[in-house]
N, C-alpha and C positions, 0 to 999 in steps of 0.2 A: 784295894782301897776305893771306897765310894766317896765321890766329891760332888757337892752341889755348888754351882756358881750362879749367883742371882744378881739381877740389876739390868740396866740398859736405859733405853729411851733415846740415846744419841750414840753416834760413833765413838765419842770420847769415853763412853762406858763400855760399849760392846767390844771394841777392838783389843783393849787391855785384857778383858776377860777371856777372849779367844786366845791371846798370847799366853796367858797363864795356863789355860787348859793344854795347849800345845806343849808347853814345857813340862807340865805334869805327865804327859803321855810319853815325852822323851825320856824323862827320869825313870818311868815305869810303865811300859805299854799295857800293862794289865789293869791300870787305873780306869775305873768307870766314872764317867762324868756326865752329869745332867745339869743343863741350864734351865733357869726359871726366869721368865721375863714377864712383861706386861702385854696383854692381848692388844693387838692392833699396832704395836710399836715395831720399829724397824728390826729389833733383835729377832722377831719371829721369822723374818726372812734371811737375815745375815748369818745367824748362827747355824741353821741347817746347811747353808751354802758352805760353811766352814767344815761341815761334817759331823756336827754334834746334834744330839736330841735336845729339844727345848719344850717346856710346858709353860702355858700362859696363865696369868692371874688377871682377874677383872679390875685390878687397882688402877686408879687414876690419880693425878696430882690435884692438889687443891690450888685454885686460882687466888692470886694476890688481890684481885679486885672483887668487889661484891658481885656475885652472879648466881643464878639459879643452879647452874652446874655444880656449885659447891654442896647442894643439898644431897647429891647422890654420893659425895665423897665417903662419909661414914659408913654408908650401906655397902659400897664396893670394897672399902677397906676391911669390913667385917667379913664379907664373903671371901676376900682374898686370904685373910688369916686362916680361915677354916679350911680352905683349899690348900694353903701351905702346910698346914698340920697333916693333911692327908698325904701330901707329897713326901714329907719327912717320914711318915709311918711306913709308906710303901717302899721308898728308895733305901732307907736306912743308911743315911750318910755317916761316914766317919768324921767328916769335917765340912763346914759350910763356909763359902766365900762370898762377901758382898762387895760389889764394885760401885755401889751408888745407883740412884735411879729408883723409881717407884717400887719395883718389885722386890728390891733387896730388904725392905723394911719388914713386910709380913714374913718373908721366908727366914731371915736370920733370927727374928723374934721367935718363931715356931721352932727353929732348930735349937736356939739357946734354952728354951723351956724344956726341951727334950734332953738337955745335957749334952748336946753336940758342940764341940768347940768351934768357935767362929773366928774368922779373919776378915778385917775390912781393908780394902785398898782405896785410899783417897787420892784422886789424881790432882786436885787443884791446890792452889796456895791459900784458899779459903774453903774450909770444910763445908761439905753439903749438909742440909738439915737432917736427911735420913742417916748419914753416917754419924753425925753428932748424937743423934738420939740413940743409935745402936752401940755407941762406944762403951757404955757401961757393961755390956755383956760380952764384948769381944775380948779374945785372949791376946790378939796382936792386931796392930794397926800400921799398915805399910804406907808410907807417904813419899811425896815426890819433892817436897820443898822444906827448907829449914823453918824452924819456929812453930811447927804444928802442934807443939805442946800447949799452945794457947787454946786449943780446941779439944785436945785428947789427953788422957792421963799419960805422963811422961814415960812411965815404966812400960807402957804398951807399945809405944811408938818406935818404929824402925825405919830409917831412911833407906829407901830402895830405888827411887826414881819410878817413872812410869813405864810399864812394859809396852812395847810396840810390836807390830808384826814383824816376824823374823826376816821376811824378804826385804824390809826397809834397810836393814843393815848392810845389804849387798847392792844397794841402788847404783853405786858407781860402776858396777859391772854391766848395767843394763842400758847404757847410752844408746847404742845402735839399735837395740830392740825397741827402746822408747821411741826413737825417731820413726821407725817403721810403723809402730802402733798408732802413733798420732799423725803420721804423714807430714813430718818436719823436715826442713832443709838443714843440712850441716852447714855451720859457719854463720848462721843467723842468730841474733840474740833471742833468747826464749824466756817469756815470763809465764809462770804457773800461778793461777789464781784459784784459791780454794777457800770456800766460805763455811767449812764444816760439812758434815754429812747431810745437812738439810738446807744448805745454801745460806746466803747472807744477802739481804736485800740492798743494803748500802753498798757492798762490794759490787753486786751485780749492776745497780744503777750507775755507779761511778764508772764501771767499765763500759757499759752501753754508751754512756755520753762521750767516752774518750776513744772509741775503737778507731776513728779515722787517724787520731794522732799516733797510734801504734802502727797502723798501716803505712802512714807517711814516713815513719821512722824505720820501716823495714823490720819491725819486731814481730816475731811469732808469739801468739798467746794461746796457752792451753787453759781453758776457762771451765771450771766446775761450778754450775749454777744452781744445783738443787732441783728437784722436780717442779717446784712451783714456778720457776722462772724460765725453764728450758725453752718453751715455745716462743716466748718474747725474745730470748737471746738468739734462737735460730732465725727468726724473722729479722733481726738487726744484722746478723751475719749475712744473710741472703741479700738484704738491701745493699750492703757494703760490697758484696761481690768480690771479696778477696779470700784467697786460700790460706792467708796467714793466721786467721782467727778460727780456733777450734773450740766449740762449745759442747759440753756434756752434762747431762744431769747428774751423773755420778761416775767416778772413776774408781774402778776395782783395783787396777794395776798401779797403785801409788809408788811402788819402787821405780817403775819406768817413768812416771810423771816427774818425780823428784830428779831422776837421772838426767832428764833433758833440760832441767830448769837452770838458767843463769841467775835468776832471782825468783822469789816467791812472795806473793801477797796472800795474807791469811788472816783469819780471826785468830784469837789467842786462846782458844780452848786448850786444855791440858795436853790432850793427845797430839794436837798439831804442834805445839811447842816442843814436846819431847821428840817428835819425828824430825823436826827441823834441826834440833841439836845433833841428833844422831847422823843425819845426812850432811850437816854442815852447809846448809844453803843460806846465803844472804837473804834476809827477809824483811818485809815491811809488815808490821802487825797492826791490825785495826780491831781493837777490843770491842766485843759486843757490850754496849752500855747498860743493857737491861739484865745482864747476867746477875745471878744472885750475889749480893754483897759486892758487886762490881769485881768479881773474882778474876774476870779476863784481863782487866787493867792490871791487877796485881801480877797475874802470870806474865804479862808483857813486860811489866817494869823489872821483873827479875832478870830479864835479858837486857833490856835497854840500859839499866844501871851498870851493866858489865860491858857496855859497848858491843853487845852481841846481836843487836837487832835494832831497826828503826821503828818509830811509832807514828801513826797517823790517826788523829782523833776521829771518831765516828761521825761527829757533827759537821766536820770540815772535809770529810773524805771526798765528797762530790767535786770539790774544787781542787783539792791537793793530792789525791791519791795517784791519778794518772801522771802528772808531772813528776811526782816523787819516784814512781816506778821507772819513768824514762831516764831521769837523772841518775838513779842507781845503775841501771843497765849501761849508762854511758861512763861510769866511773869504776874502772877495773880495780883500782887500788882500794877503794872503799869496799867493794865486794870481797876482796881478799881479806881485808881486815875483819870484817863481819864474819866471814866464814871461819877464820881462825879462832875467834872469840867464841862463837856459838858451839864449836866442836868441843871446847873444854868443858862444857856443861852436860855433855852426853852421859847417859847411864846405860850402856849397852847390855849389861847383864841383869837389868831390873826383873825381867820375867823369870829368870833362873833363881834369883834371890827370893822372890815372893813364893815361887813353887816350893823351894826348900823350907820356907817358914810354914807353909801349909802342911808339908810332911812332918815337920817337927811337932805340930799340934797333935797329929795322929799318934806319933810315937810316945 
C-alpha cells in the first residue's frame, strides 16, 4: 500500500501525521509512506528525523492583512498544484491523507482529481480553511471534537481524537530519565512551560518577568521558548544565576518533559491539549488570541467547562500567569482534581483508529 501524508507548518500538524504514519507501519510494515510538506517549514526537518521521506511544495499561506507578499500566493499555489500532480503520478498512492496546513491543499486536490481516495484529519474544534475547502472530495474526515458536523458533511465525520506520539502514552515511566535529562532535583515542584513548536511571546515574556518568583519559591522550571526567544531567555537565566530554571529552544523528548512536570503552562493548540489529556497533567492554558476563528480558546474551553484545566487570558497573562502557576503548584488537591478530570478526555487509540480508516479506504 502506498500512502501520501500531506500538510504541516506547525508541530500541531506534523506530529499527528507522524503518529498516523507510525501506526500504519505497525499494522503493515510493507506500507510505503511519502510525506509532502511546504518548503522551508519545520516539517522538512522534523519528518526526516522521524525516519520518513518528505518532498516540498513552494506553497505559502495568504496573509490576512493587505501585503505585497500576497501577490505571490496564486503563482506559488499554481506551481505547487503542478508539482503535486507530478508527485501523485510518480508515487501512485492508494490513498492520500491531509492533516491541515498549506501543503495539504494542492496535494489532496491533485490526488482527488486522479481518483485517489482521501482522508482528512482535523485537529481543532474549529475547522481550518484548507480542510473545509477539501471536505467535498474527502471520503472520510476524522475529528477530535464533537459538533464538527457544523463544518463537514455529517456522513463523512468520524470521532477519533487527535493522534499523539506513542512515547507520550508512557510518560509516567520516564520520571527518573526526565530528571537526569533536564538536570532536576527530586522532591522540588516542577513547572513545564510549552508555547507550541514555535514558542509563544506572551508566555515567554510572562515567564521572563517572573523568574525570580519561581526561584524564591524553590520551583524548578523547564521552559521551551522557541528559537526566536532562546537567546533572550538564556541571558535572563544567566543573569539570575540559578540552576532551577532550564531554558530550551525546542524539546524533542516531550515524554520526559511531561514526566517530570507537576503542572504545565501551555498554549491551547490541538496537539498540546490532546497530549495533556493523555498524560493527565494539571494545566494552565493560555490560548493564542490570533488563532484562526479563535479556535485555541474553543479548544481550551472544552477542558475548562469540564473542570479539566485552568485558563489565563493572553492579554492579562503578564500579570496573572506566574501567580496562577505558583498557586497551582501550592495546591495539591486542585492538581489532583484537574488531573482526574483531564484524563477522562483522553483518546489513547486515536492513531490506530485513523490508520484503520485509511486502510478501509484502500480496501
